[in-house]
MIZAKE-924881 format. One record per atom (N, C-alpha, C): residue number from 1; atom name; x, y, z. Coordinates in nm, 3 decimals, padded with zeros to 5 digits, always signed. Example, Ala and Ser with C-alpha at 12.3 -4.5 7.8 and 13.67 -1.06 7.14 Angstrom:
2
{num:1 | atomo:N | east:+01.319 | north:-00.569 | up:+00.780}
{num:1 | atomo:CA | east:+01.230 | north:-00.450 | up:+00.780}
{num:1 | atomo:C | east:+01.320 | north:-00.330 | up:+00.780}
{num:2 | atomo:N | east:+01.285 | north:-00.225 | up:+00.708}
{num:2 | atomo:CA | east:+01.367 | north:-00.106 | up:+00.714}
{num:2 | atomo:C | east:+01.290 | north:+00.003 | up:+00.787}
This chain:
87
{num:1 | atomo:N | east:+00.755 | north:+02.924 | up:-01.087}
{num:1 | atomo:CA | east:+00.613 | north:+02.945 | up:-01.077}
{num:1 | atomo:C | east:+00.562 | north:+02.904 | up:-00.940}
{num:2 | atomo:N | east:+00.452 | north:+02.968 | up:-00.902}
{num:2 | atomo:CA | east:+00.388 | north:+02.934 | up:-00.775}
{num:2 | atomo:C | east:+00.242 | north:+02.904 | up:-00.799}
{num:3 | atomo:N | east:+00.194 | north:+02.802 | up:-00.729}
{num:3 | atomo:CA | east:+00.052 | north:+02.770 | up:-00.729}
{num:3 | atomo:C | east:+00.005 | north:+02.792 | up:-00.586}
{num:4 | atomo:N | east:-00.090 | north:+02.882 | up:-00.569}
{num:4 | atomo:CA | east:-00.144 | north:+02.916 | up:-00.438}
{num:4 | atomo:C | east:-00.291 | north:+02.876 | up:-00.435}
{num:5 | atomo:N | east:-00.330 | north:+02.804 | up:-00.331}
{num:5 | atomo:CA | east:-00.470 | north:+02.765 | up:-00.317}
{num:5 | atomo:C | east:-00.525 | north:+02.829 | up:-00.190}
{num:6 | atomo:N | east:-00.625 | north:+02.914 | up:-00.207}
{num:6 | atomo:CA | east:-00.692 | north:+02.980 | up:-00.095}
{num:6 | atomo:C | east:-00.816 | north:+02.899 | up:-00.060}
{num:7 | atomo:N | east:-00.830 | north:+02.866 | up:+00.067}
{num:7 | atomo:CA | east:-00.946 | north:+02.786 | up:+00.108}
{num:7 | atomo:C | east:-00.971 | north:+02.801 | up:+00.256}
{num:8 | atomo:N | east:-01.087 | north:+02.753 | up:+00.299}
{num:8 | atomo:CA | east:-01.123 | north:+02.750 | up:+00.440}
{num:8 | atomo:C | east:-01.094 | north:+02.609 | up:+00.492}
{num:9 | atomo:N | east:-00.995 | north:+02.590 | up:+00.580}
{num:9 | atomo:CA | east:-00.959 | north:+02.457 | up:+00.628}
{num:9 | atomo:C | east:-01.071 | north:+02.382 | up:+00.701}
{num:10 | atomo:N | east:-01.165 | north:+02.452 | up:+00.758}
{num:10 | atomo:CA | east:-01.273 | north:+02.387 | up:+00.833}
{num:10 | atomo:C | east:-01.403 | north:+02.385 | up:+00.752}
{num:11 | atomo:N | east:-01.393 | north:+02.372 | up:+00.619}
{num:11 | atomo:CA | east:-01.512 | north:+02.377 | up:+00.535}
{num:11 | atomo:C | east:-01.536 | north:+02.244 | up:+00.464}
{num:12 | atomo:N | east:-01.645 | north:+02.237 | up:+00.391}
{num:12 | atomo:CA | east:-01.677 | north:+02.115 | up:+00.317}
{num:12 | atomo:C | east:-01.581 | north:+02.090 | up:+00.202}
{num:13 | atomo:N | east:-01.513 | north:+02.194 | up:+00.153}
{num:13 | atomo:CA | east:-01.420 | north:+02.174 | up:+00.042}
{num:13 | atomo:C | east:-01.276 | north:+02.149 | up:+00.086}
{num:14 | atomo:N | east:-01.249 | north:+02.149 | up:+00.214}
{num:14 | atomo:CA | east:-01.112 | north:+02.134 | up:+00.263}
{num:14 | atomo:C | east:-01.049 | north:+02.003 | up:+00.219}
{num:15 | atomo:N | east:-01.121 | north:+01.894 | up:+00.232}
{num:15 | atomo:CA | east:-01.066 | north:+01.762 | up:+00.197}
{num:15 | atomo:C | east:-01.032 | north:+01.755 | up:+00.048}
{num:16 | atomo:N | east:-01.121 | north:+01.807 | up:-00.036}
{num:16 | atomo:CA | east:-01.097 | north:+01.806 | up:-00.181}
{num:16 | atomo:C | east:-00.973 | north:+01.887 | up:-00.215}
{num:17 | atomo:N | east:-00.958 | north:+02.004 | up:-00.154}
{num:17 | atomo:CA | east:-00.843 | north:+02.090 | up:-00.178}
{num:17 | atomo:C | east:-00.714 | north:+02.021 | up:-00.134}
{num:18 | atomo:N | east:-00.714 | north:+01.961 | up:-00.017}
{num:18 | atomo:CA | east:-00.594 | north:+01.896 | up:+00.035}
{num:18 | atomo:C | east:-00.556 | north:+01.775 | up:-00.050}
{num:19 | atomo:N | east:-00.654 | north:+01.699 | up:-00.099}
{num:19 | atomo:CA | east:-00.626 | north:+01.587 | up:-00.189}
{num:19 | atomo:C | east:-00.572 | north:+01.637 | up:-00.323}
{num:20 | atomo:N | east:-00.632 | north:+01.743 | up:-00.376}
{num:20 | atomo:CA | east:-00.585 | north:+01.802 | up:-00.501}
{num:20 | atomo:C | east:-00.439 | north:+01.844 | up:-00.487}
{num:21 | atomo:N | east:-00.406 | north:+01.912 | up:-00.377}
{num:21 | atomo:CA | east:-00.271 | north:+01.958 | up:-00.352}
{num:21 | atomo:C | east:-00.172 | north:+01.842 | up:-00.345}
{num:22 | atomo:N | east:-00.208 | north:+01.741 | up:-00.269}
{num:22 | atomo:CA | east:-00.121 | north:+01.624 | up:-00.253}
{num:22 | atomo:C | east:-00.100 | north:+01.553 | up:-00.388}
{num:23 | atomo:N | east:-00.207 | north:+01.532 | up:-00.462}
{num:23 | atomo:CA | east:-00.197 | north:+01.465 | up:-00.593}
{num:23 | atomo:C | east:-00.121 | north:+01.551 | up:-00.693}
{num:24 | atomo:N | east:-00.143 | north:+01.681 | up:-00.692}
{num:24 | atomo:CA | east:-00.073 | north:+01.772 | up:-00.783}
{num:24 | atomo:C | east:+00.078 | north:+01.765 | up:-00.759}
{num:25 | atomo:N | east:+00.118 | north:+01.766 | up:-00.633}
{num:25 | atomo:CA | east:+00.260 | north:+01.758 | up:-00.600}
{num:25 | atomo:C | east:+00.318 | north:+01.625 | up:-00.646}
{num:26 | atomo:N | east:+00.247 | north:+01.517 | up:-00.623}
{num:26 | atomo:CA | east:+00.295 | north:+01.384 | up:-00.661}
{num:26 | atomo:C | east:+00.310 | north:+01.371 | up:-00.813}
{num:27 | atomo:N | east:+00.212 | north:+01.417 | up:-00.887}
{num:27 | atomo:CA | east:+00.213 | north:+01.401 | up:-01.032}
{num:27 | atomo:C | east:+00.302 | north:+01.503 | up:-01.102}
{num:28 | atomo:N | east:+00.298 | north:+01.629 | up:-01.059}
{num:28 | atomo:CA | east:+00.365 | north:+01.737 | up:-01.131}
{num:28 | atomo:C | east:+00.491 | north:+01.789 | up:-01.062}
{num:29 | atomo:N | east:+00.524 | north:+01.734 | up:-00.948}
{num:29 | atomo:CA | east:+00.646 | north:+01.771 | up:-00.876}
{num:29 | atomo:C | east:+00.654 | north:+01.920 | up:-00.844}
{num:30 | atomo:N | east:+00.539 | north:+01.978 | up:-00.813}
{num:30 | atomo:CA | east:+00.532 | north:+02.117 | up:-00.773}
{num:30 | atomo:C | east:+00.433 | north:+02.126 | up:-00.659}
{num:31 | atomo:N | east:+00.479 | north:+02.173 | up:-00.545}
{num:31 | atomo:CA | east:+00.394 | north:+02.178 | up:-00.426}
{num:31 | atomo:C | east:+00.314 | north:+02.307 | up:-00.421}
{num:32 | atomo:N | east:+00.181 | north:+02.296 | up:-00.431}
{num:32 | atomo:CA | east:+00.099 | north:+02.416 | up:-00.416}
{num:32 | atomo:C | east:+00.108 | north:+02.470 | up:-00.273}
{num:33 | atomo:N | east:+00.097 | north:+02.599 | up:-00.260}
{num:33 | atomo:CA | east:+00.097 | north:+02.663 | up:-00.129}
{num:33 | atomo:C | east:-00.048 | north:+02.674 | up:-00.083}
{num:34 | atomo:N | east:-00.084 | north:+02.601 | up:+00.021}
{num:34 | atomo:CA | east:-00.219 | north:+02.608 | up:+00.078}
{num:34 | atomo:C | east:-00.224 | north:+02.725 | up:+00.175}
{num:35 | atomo:N | east:-00.319 | north:+02.816 | up:+00.153}
{num:35 | atomo:CA | east:-00.330 | north:+02.935 | up:+00.238}
{num:35 | atomo:C | east:-00.473 | north:+02.944 | up:+00.292}
{num:36 | atomo:N | east:-00.484 | north:+02.948 | up:+00.421}
{num:36 | atomo:CA | east:-00.614 | north:+02.960 | up:+00.486}
{num:36 | atomo:C | east:-00.668 | north:+03.101 | up:+00.470}
{num:37 | atomo:N | east:-00.795 | north:+03.110 | up:+00.436}
{num:37 | atomo:CA | east:-00.859 | north:+03.241 | up:+00.426}
{num:37 | atomo:C | east:-00.883 | north:+03.303 | up:+00.562}
{num:38 | atomo:N | east:-00.863 | north:+03.225 | up:+00.668}
{num:38 | atomo:CA | east:-00.880 | north:+03.278 | up:+00.802}
{num:38 | atomo:C | east:-00.755 | north:+03.348 | up:+00.854}
{num:39 | atomo:N | east:-00.650 | north:+03.355 | up:+00.771}
{num:39 | atomo:CA | east:-00.529 | north:+03.426 | up:+00.808}
{num:39 | atomo:C | east:-00.524 | north:+03.560 | up:+00.737}
{num:40 | atomo:N | east:-00.443 | north:+03.651 | up:+00.788}
{num:40 | atomo:CA | east:-00.426 | north:+03.782 | up:+00.725}
{num:40 | atomo:C | east:-00.371 | north:+03.765 | up:+00.584}
{num:41 | atomo:N | east:-00.273 | north:+03.675 | up:+00.568}
{num:41 | atomo:CA | east:-00.215 | north:+03.650 | up:+00.435}
{num:41 | atomo:C | east:-00.322 | north:+03.603 | up:+00.336}
{num:42 | atomo:N | east:-00.406 | north:+03.509 | up:+00.379}
{num:42 | atomo:CA | east:-00.512 | north:+03.458 | up:+00.292}
{num:42 | atomo:C | east:-00.612 | north:+03.565 | up:+00.254}
{num:43 | atomo:N | east:-00.655 | north:+03.645 | up:+00.352}
{num:43 | atomo:CA | east:-00.749 | north:+03.753 | up:+00.325}
{num:43 | atomo:C | east:-00.688 | north:+03.856 | up:+00.230}
{num:44 | atomo:N | east:-00.560 | north:+03.888 | up:+00.251}
{num:44 | atomo:CA | east:-00.492 | north:+03.985 | up:+00.164}
{num:44 | atomo:C | east:-00.480 | north:+03.932 | up:+00.022}
{num:45 | atomo:N | east:-00.446 | north:+03.803 | up:+00.006}
{num:45 | atomo:CA | east:-00.435 | north:+03.745 | up:-00.128}
{num:45 | atomo:C | east:-00.570 | north:+03.744 | up:-00.199}
{num:46 | atomo:N | east:-00.676 | north:+03.708 | up:-00.127}
{num:46 | atomo:CA | east:-00.810 | north:+03.707 | up:-00.186}
{num:46 | atomo:C | east:-00.848 | north:+03.847 | up:-00.233}
{num:47 | atomo:N | east:-00.816 | north:+03.946 | up:-00.155}
{num:47 | atomo:CA | east:-00.846 | north:+04.085 | up:-00.191}
{num:47 | atomo:C | east:-00.761 | north:+04.129 | up:-00.311}
{num:48 | atomo:N | east:-00.633 | north:+04.097 | up:-00.308}
{num:48 | atomo:CA | east:-00.541 | north:+04.136 | up:-00.415}
{num:48 | atomo:C | east:-00.584 | north:+04.079 | up:-00.550}
{num:49 | atomo:N | east:-00.621 | north:+03.951 | up:-00.550}
{num:49 | atomo:CA | east:-00.657 | north:+03.884 | up:-00.675}
{num:49 | atomo:C | east:-00.808 | north:+03.881 | up:-00.699}
{num:50 | atomo:N | east:-00.884 | north:+03.952 | up:-00.617}
{num:50 | atomo:CA | east:-01.028 | north:+03.963 | up:-00.631}
{num:50 | atomo:C | east:-01.097 | north:+03.825 | up:-00.635}
{num:51 | atomo:N | east:-01.055 | north:+03.737 | up:-00.545}
{num:51 | atomo:CA | east:-01.114 | north:+03.605 | up:-00.532}
{num:51 | atomo:C | east:-01.234 | north:+03.618 | up:-00.437}
{num:52 | atomo:N | east:-01.352 | north:+03.581 | up:-00.484}
{num:52 | atomo:CA | east:-01.471 | north:+03.592 | up:-00.400}
{num:52 | atomo:C | east:-01.545 | north:+03.459 | up:-00.383}
{num:53 | atomo:N | east:-01.505 | north:+03.358 | up:-00.457}
{num:53 | atomo:CA | east:-01.566 | north:+03.225 | up:-00.448}
{num:53 | atomo:C | east:-01.454 | north:+03.126 | up:-00.416}
{num:54 | atomo:N | east:-01.480 | north:+03.036 | up:-00.323}
{num:54 | atomo:CA | east:-01.373 | north:+02.950 | up:-00.272}
{num:54 | atomo:C | east:-01.401 | north:+02.803 | up:-00.297}
{num:55 | atomo:N | east:-01.297 | north:+02.724 | up:-00.312}
{num:55 | atomo:CA | east:-01.156 | north:+02.761 | up:-00.307}
{num:55 | atomo:C | east:-01.115 | north:+02.841 | up:-00.431}
{num:56 | atomo:N | east:-01.002 | north:+02.907 | up:-00.417}
{num:56 | atomo:CA | east:-00.945 | north:+02.983 | up:-00.527}
{num:56 | atomo:C | east:-00.804 | north:+02.935 | up:-00.554}
{num:57 | atomo:N | east:-00.770 | north:+02.918 | up:-00.680}
{num:57 | atomo:CA | east:-00.635 | north:+02.876 | up:-00.718}
{num:57 | atomo:C | east:-00.574 | north:+02.987 | up:-00.801}
{num:58 | atomo:N | east:-00.453 | north:+03.026 | up:-00.764}
{num:58 | atomo:CA | east:-00.381 | north:+03.134 | up:-00.833}
{num:58 | atomo:C | east:-00.248 | north:+03.079 | up:-00.879}
{num:59 | atomo:N | east:-00.213 | north:+03.106 | up:-01.005}
{num:59 | atomo:CA | east:-00.080 | north:+03.071 | up:-01.056}
{num:59 | atomo:C | east:-00.008 | north:+03.201 | up:-01.085}
{num:60 | atomo:N | east:+00.110 | north:+03.217 | up:-01.027}
{num:60 | atomo:CA | east:+00.192 | north:+03.336 | up:-01.050}
{num:60 | atomo:C | east:+00.332 | north:+03.295 | up:-01.093}
{num:61 | atomo:N | east:+00.399 | north:+03.387 | up:-01.160}
{num:61 | atomo:CA | east:+00.541 | north:+03.366 | up:-01.189}
{num:61 | atomo:C | east:+00.618 | north:+03.394 | up:-01.062}
{num:62 | atomo:N | east:+00.745 | north:+03.361 | up:-01.061}
{num:62 | atomo:CA | east:+00.827 | north:+03.383 | up:-00.943}
{num:62 | atomo:C | east:+00.837 | north:+03.531 | up:-00.906}
{num:63 | atomo:N | east:+00.822 | north:+03.618 | up:-01.005}
{num:63 | atomo:CA | east:+00.829 | north:+03.761 | up:-00.977}
{num:63 | atomo:C | east:+00.695 | north:+03.816 | up:-00.928}
{num:64 | atomo:N | east:+00.594 | north:+03.729 | up:-00.914}
{num:64 | atomo:CA | east:+00.464 | north:+03.769 | up:-00.863}
{num:64 | atomo:C | east:+00.362 | north:+03.803 | up:-00.970}
{num:65 | atomo:N | east:+00.403 | north:+03.803 | up:-01.097}
{num:65 | atomo:CA | east:+00.310 | north:+03.836 | up:-01.205}
{num:65 | atomo:C | east:+00.201 | north:+03.730 | up:-01.213}
{num:66 | atomo:N | east:+00.079 | north:+03.776 | up:-01.225}
{num:66 | atomo:CA | east:-00.038 | north:+03.690 | up:-01.230}
{num:66 | atomo:C | east:-00.044 | north:+03.617 | up:-01.364}
{num:67 | atomo:N | east:-00.064 | north:+03.485 | up:-01.359}
{num:67 | atomo:CA | east:-00.077 | north:+03.405 | up:-01.482}
{num:67 | atomo:C | east:-00.223 | north:+03.365 | up:-01.506}
{num:68 | atomo:N | east:-00.286 | north:+03.305 | up:-01.406}
{num:68 | atomo:CA | east:-00.422 | north:+03.252 | up:-01.422}
{num:68 | atomo:C | east:-00.480 | north:+03.227 | up:-01.284}
{num:69 | atomo:N | east:-00.612 | north:+03.227 | up:-01.277}
{num:69 | atomo:CA | east:-00.679 | north:+03.193 | up:-01.151}
{num:69 | atomo:C | east:-00.810 | north:+03.123 | up:-01.180}
{num:70 | atomo:N | east:-00.853 | north:+03.044 | up:-01.084}
{num:70 | atomo:CA | east:-00.980 | north:+02.973 | up:-01.089}
{num:70 | atomo:C | east:-01.049 | north:+02.994 | up:-00.955}
{num:71 | atomo:N | east:-01.181 | north:+02.995 | up:-00.957}
{num:71 | atomo:CA | east:-01.258 | north:+03.013 | up:-00.834}
{num:71 | atomo:C | east:-01.374 | north:+02.914 | up:-00.831}
{num:72 | atomo:N | east:-01.412 | north:+02.875 | up:-00.711}
{num:72 | atomo:CA | east:-01.530 | north:+02.793 | up:-00.692}
{num:72 | atomo:C | east:-01.500 | north:+02.649 | up:-00.663}
{num:73 | atomo:N | east:-01.604 | north:+02.577 | up:-00.623}
{num:73 | atomo:CA | east:-01.586 | north:+02.439 | up:-00.578}
{num:73 | atomo:C | east:-01.549 | north:+02.341 | up:-00.687}
{num:74 | atomo:N | east:-01.574 | north:+02.374 | up:-00.813}
{num:74 | atomo:CA | east:-01.532 | north:+02.287 | up:-00.922}
{num:74 | atomo:C | east:-01.388 | north:+02.321 | up:-00.957}
{num:75 | atomo:N | east:-01.296 | north:+02.237 | up:-00.913}
{num:75 | atomo:CA | east:-01.154 | north:+02.263 | up:-00.935}
{num:75 | atomo:C | east:-01.117 | north:+02.234 | up:-01.080}
{num:76 | atomo:N | east:-01.018 | north:+02.306 | up:-01.131}
{num:76 | atomo:CA | east:-00.973 | north:+02.280 | up:-01.268}
{num:76 | atomo:C | east:-00.898 | north:+02.145 | up:-01.274}
{num:77 | atomo:N | east:-00.875 | north:+02.098 | up:-01.394}
{num:77 | atomo:CA | east:-00.793 | north:+01.978 | up:-01.410}
{num:77 | atomo:C | east:-00.650 | north:+02.010 | up:-01.367}
{num:78 | atomo:N | east:-00.585 | north:+01.913 | up:-01.305}
{num:78 | atomo:CA | east:-00.447 | north:+01.934 | up:-01.263}
{num:78 | atomo:C | east:-00.358 | north:+01.967 | up:-01.382}
{num:79 | atomo:N | east:-00.383 | north:+01.905 | up:-01.497}
{num:79 | atomo:CA | east:-00.301 | north:+01.930 | up:-01.616}
{num:79 | atomo:C | east:-00.316 | north:+02.075 | up:-01.663}
{num:80 | atomo:N | east:-00.434 | north:+02.134 | up:-01.646}
{num:80 | atomo:CA | east:-00.454 | north:+02.273 | up:-01.684}
{num:80 | atomo:C | east:-00.374 | north:+02.366 | up:-01.592}
{num:81 | atomo:N | east:-00.378 | north:+02.340 | up:-01.463}
{num:81 | atomo:CA | east:-00.299 | north:+02.420 | up:-01.368}
{num:81 | atomo:C | east:-00.151 | north:+02.404 | up:-01.397}
{num:82 | atomo:N | east:-00.109 | north:+02.281 | up:-01.423}
{num:82 | atomo:CA | east:+00.032 | north:+02.253 | up:-01.452}
{num:82 | atomo:C | east:+00.078 | north:+02.326 | up:-01.579}
{num:83 | atomo:N | east:-00.009 | north:+02.334 | up:-01.679}
{num:83 | atomo:CA | east:+00.028 | north:+02.401 | up:-01.803}
{num:83 | atomo:C | east:+00.062 | north:+02.548 | up:-01.777}
{num:84 | atomo:N | east:-00.015 | north:+02.615 | up:-01.693}
{num:84 | atomo:CA | east:+00.014 | north:+02.754 | up:-01.660}
{num:84 | atomo:C | east:+00.135 | north:+02.765 | up:-01.568}
{num:85 | atomo:N | east:+00.154 | north:+02.667 | up:-01.483}
{num:85 | atomo:CA | east:+00.265 | north:+02.677 | up:-01.388}
{num:85 | atomo:C | east:+00.400 | north:+02.645 | up:-01.453}
{num:86 | atomo:N | east:+00.400 | north:+02.600 | up:-01.575}
{num:86 | atomo:CA | east:+00.525 | north:+02.568 | up:-01.645}
{num:86 | atomo:C | east:+00.564 | north:+02.674 | up:-01.749}
{num:87 | atomo:N | east:+00.483 | north:+02.778 | up:-01.762}
{num:87 | atomo:CA | east:+00.512 | north:+02.882 | up:-01.862}
{num:87 | atomo:C | east:+00.619 | north:+02.976 | up:-01.814}
């Protein structure tokens, strides 16, 4: 499974996203992929998954199949993200 977090590194939510990522990796032993929306990859992912509110968290299977996504400044509980990332 992959956990991808789309965010703007120079925004007010950057610190929260980076702390969430660090804590998620420490607790659940799975490193989320932080992707800047200012990159082509980030813009393409946002378009592909129709993410319009940031930050956005996407959980996919290894084959790329979409499992779940969240959008907006209120981040989901780490345990909720972990539950989808372990399916």
